[in-house]
N, C-alpha and C positions, 0 to 999 in steps of 0.2 A: 291437797291441790288449793293452791290462792286462786279465791275466784274475782272475774274480773271488776275494774272498775267501771266498765260501761255496762250499765243496763239495759240500755237502745238508742235505737239512731232512727233517724225520721227525715225524709225530707221536705225543706221549709217549703210552707205555701204563702199565703197572704191574707192576713197578718200570721205574724210565728205563732206559735204553740206554746204556751207557757205554765208552768206550775204554780202553785200557792207559796208565795204570800204576791206573787205576780199574776195580774189578768189579761194582760196583753202585750205584744211589741211589735214594732212594725220597722221596718228598714226601706228609706225612701233614698233613691237614688235616680237623679235628673239631670241631662246633659242642657241645663237651658241657652238659648242663642244671646244674643247682646240684647240690651234692655231698651226698650222706647221711653220715649218722655213721660210715662204713667209708671214706668217699674216694671212693665210687664214685658211680655215677650214681642221682639220686634221680627213678628213671623204671621202670618194668616191666622187665625184660629176656625176659620172654616172647615167641617169636619169633624169637629170637636162635638163633644155631649157637655155644652157649657154648665157649669154647677154641678156636675158630675164625672168629670173626668180623670177617670181612673185608668184609661187605658195608652201604655205605654205607644205614642207618634213621634217620630222624628226622635225621639229619645228623651221625651221630658211628657210630664201629663200639667196640665190646668188644678186638678184636684176640684175643691168646691167653689174656687175663685173664678170669677169671671174678665175680670181685666188683670190683676195680679195673681201670680198660683198660690195657692195657699187653703186655709182652713178660716172661712170666714165667724165671726163670734157664735158661737156654741157653748151649752152648759155643761157644766161638769159636776157629779155630786159622790162624794164618798170614797173618793179615792185621791191618788196622787199621780203626775205625769212626770219623768222625768224625760226631759229632750236634749239628746247629744247632739250638737250639732255639728258634723266633723268637716264639711267645706260648706261654704255659702254663707248668707247671713238669712237671719229669721227674726222678723218684726212682730213682736208682741203687746197685746194693748188688752185692759182687762174692765170687769165693769167694779173693781175698787176702784180704779183710776189709775193704778199701776203699767208701764209700760217699759219695753226696753226694746235693743235691737242687740242679737248676740250670734257669734257664730265660729269658724274656723278654729273649732276644737273646746268652746264654751258649752255650759251644760247650765238648762235651767230646770229647776225643782220645783213645781208647783203643788202644794195641798189644796185641791178643792172643798175639801170637808164639807159644810153643810150648804154648799153652792156659790159657784161665779161663772161668770161667763167670761169666754177670751177668747181672743183672735190669734192666729198665729198664719203671718203671711211671709212668702218668699219674695221679698223686693231684689230686682233685678238693676242691680247698681249700674255693672260697666255698660256703657253703651258702644264702646270699643270694641269687646269681644265674648267671647263667652261666659255663662252666669252657671258653672257647675255647682250643684247643691247636693248633700249626701247628708243624712240624718237618720236617728233613732228614736220613737219615741215608745216609752216604756211604762206602760200602767201598773203600779204597784200600788195593792190593796191597802186600805184602811180597817183596822179590827173596828168592832163594835162600838168599844170605847171613846173611838178616835173619828167617827161618822161623823160628828157633829161638830167637830174643830172647825175654827176660825178661816177662813182660806189665807193663803200665805204664799208668797213665792219670793226664791231666793236664786241668786246666780253664782255660779261656779265658775269662774273664770279660768281659761285654759292654764294661766301661769299659776293660778292656786292650787290645781289637780295635778298630785304626786304623780311619778314617772317610776316605776319599777323597772330597771335595767338590768339583763342576766346576758353573759355570754358564756358557751357552752364552751366543750374542750377543743373543738376546733376551729372556735373564735367567731359564729356563728353568732347574731344577736339577736333576742326576744323583748320585746318594750312591752309592760302592761301600764295603760292607763287607769289610774286606783280611782275610779269616781265615787264608788260606796264602798265601805268596809277598810281591809286592813290588808297589805300583803307583805311580808318579811320586814316589818316596821316602818311599811311607808303608809300612815294612815288618812282617809279621804279626809277633805273639809266635812263641817257639818251637815246633816242632814235638815230637810226642815224640821222645827221642833215639835210637831206630833204626830210623824213619822214613824213607821214601822221599826224603819232604820233606825230611830235616835237612839235606840236601846241595843248597845254592844252583844249582848245575850241572844237575840236575833240573827244575827252573824250575816247581816244582808250585803251581801255584795254585787258591786257591777263594774266589770273590770272588760275595755278593749283590750285588745291582746293583738301584736306584729310581730310578725315571726319571719327573718331574712328565711331565704331557700334554705332548705337541708338543718334549718335550726331545730336544736333540741332544746325541751325545759320540763321543769317539773313542777304541776301545782301541789300546794300544801294540801291536805288533808283539813277539812271545818272541826271543830270541837266538839259540835253537838250533831242531832239529827235534822239535819237541812236538805233541801230539797236545792240540785245543783243542774245548771244544761248549759252547754258549749254551744253555739249558734256559729259554724265556719262558712263564713259569707263571702270570703273571696281567696281564692288561691286555686290550685289543681286537687291535690290529695292531701292526705294527713293522717298520722296513724297514731292513734289516741290506746294508749296501755298494749299495744301491739295490735291494735286492731285498725285495719285501712278503712278512712272514711271519705266518701266523694264529697265535692266542693258543694255549696250551698245544703248541708242536713244539720239536723238540730242531733246532739249527742248529751241523754239523761245519762249524769252519772253518779256513783255511790259517793257522795261527798265525805264518808268518812275513811277513805283511802286517798293517798296521794296518786296520783295520775301523771302519766310520763306524755308528753306532746313530741313527736318527731315529724317536723314538717315537710312537705314533698319539693318540687325541683321548681315552685313558685313562692315569691311573697305572699306569704298567710294571712288572715285575717281573722279573728273570732271575739265573739261576745260573751263573756260569763256572766249568766245571773246564778244568783245564790239566796237563800233566804230560809228562815225557820218557818214553817208553815202557820199561817193565824188558825185556821181548820174551824174556820165558823159557816153557814149559810151565805150562800153569795147568789143573790139575784139582779141581773143586769138587765137593765132595760135602755139599749143605745148608751148615753154618757152617763147613766144614772146607776149607780151600783149600792146596792142596800142588802139588810139578810133577812128579806122577806116579800114577798106580792104587797101587802099594805104599806110597807113603808114606800116603795116602787110609786104608788098611788098619792101618799102623802105629798114626796117630792116634785111629782108632776104638776099639782095643785098649786104649790107653792111657787114654782117656777113661772107657771099662767099668770100668777096673782102680782107676783115682786121683780119679775124678771132677775132676780139674786142682785137686786140695786140697779136695773137699768143699764143704760150702753150710754156713757159719756163720751162717746166720741165720734165724729162726723160721717164717718162709713161704717159698716159692720167688717168692711174688708181696709179696715184703717192700715196705712203705710208710714213711716215716718220721712220725714227730708231725705232726698238723697244724699246730701251731704253731710248726714249725720252719722259720727260714727259708733262704736259699740258703746252703748251706755243701759243702765238701769235704772228707772224712776220708778221707787217703792210706795203704796199707797198713804204713808205718812208723810211725803213729800221730799222724802230724802233722795238723791241723785247720786248717781256715781257714774263719771266718764271715762270710758278706757281708753278711745282712741278717736 
């Protein structure tokens, strides 16, 4: 008897549970109102725990922001962030002097390495209508040999991310954005150079999957022993290798087997995270990830002493000009303008 490709299913919490080499995944979806002159919500902020507003009220949250929603300057050490901006805009600023505005399908891949501060704010550009925002932030661990890598960030613009498209026998469509890894000849843009994903042998894959109602598709098996998890975050039900899974569940898969997906009666959306485990000790203290407790103490002392280069922006909640389009300004001074 063939064994099922489904190892386990689990309801999603906040944040989502991940497997090595991933550390963390969170899905933010907020239905912001029109923006005010400061690019914050044109709505009262009373009744919110400003600075720690993680409760959905009126369909949105301020997070750590006081005027503009988002995450003001904060440090990271020892891992990478992959931020997938599905809808809306994100303003990036960091302690290296790099900056950017990205969104609507763009992805930012940042290696924190030996230490960096950055801010991720959500400017509400539209003053005449709503400002919906949807994003994933994924933390990908760095192995011990790369924990002290130089900080780096790269933009994977929407038009550079390959889209794999499949049509089943009934003409129903499935599309997969290949953000990391390879799928049926579609190769993702290069990740950050010191990333665990930079070595193809590690089979790191980050895919977002959209399936029409009642569509079917098959995900191919991985080449080696890797961890693979599907996150079913929008839709009603889906069959995974014949097993019915309800909305907002994680599905842990045996990556050595291909797996058939049969979507239910509503459009379905999934995220897939896959990778060879690093198999090293992980000691995490908030935004600092090391291999042992002594190293945590060292990086905390380093941050207190240096602030990882300080903060070169006028505000810890730095946002860019309303009229600014999507762009990236790198630490070496190079600027890329997208619109």
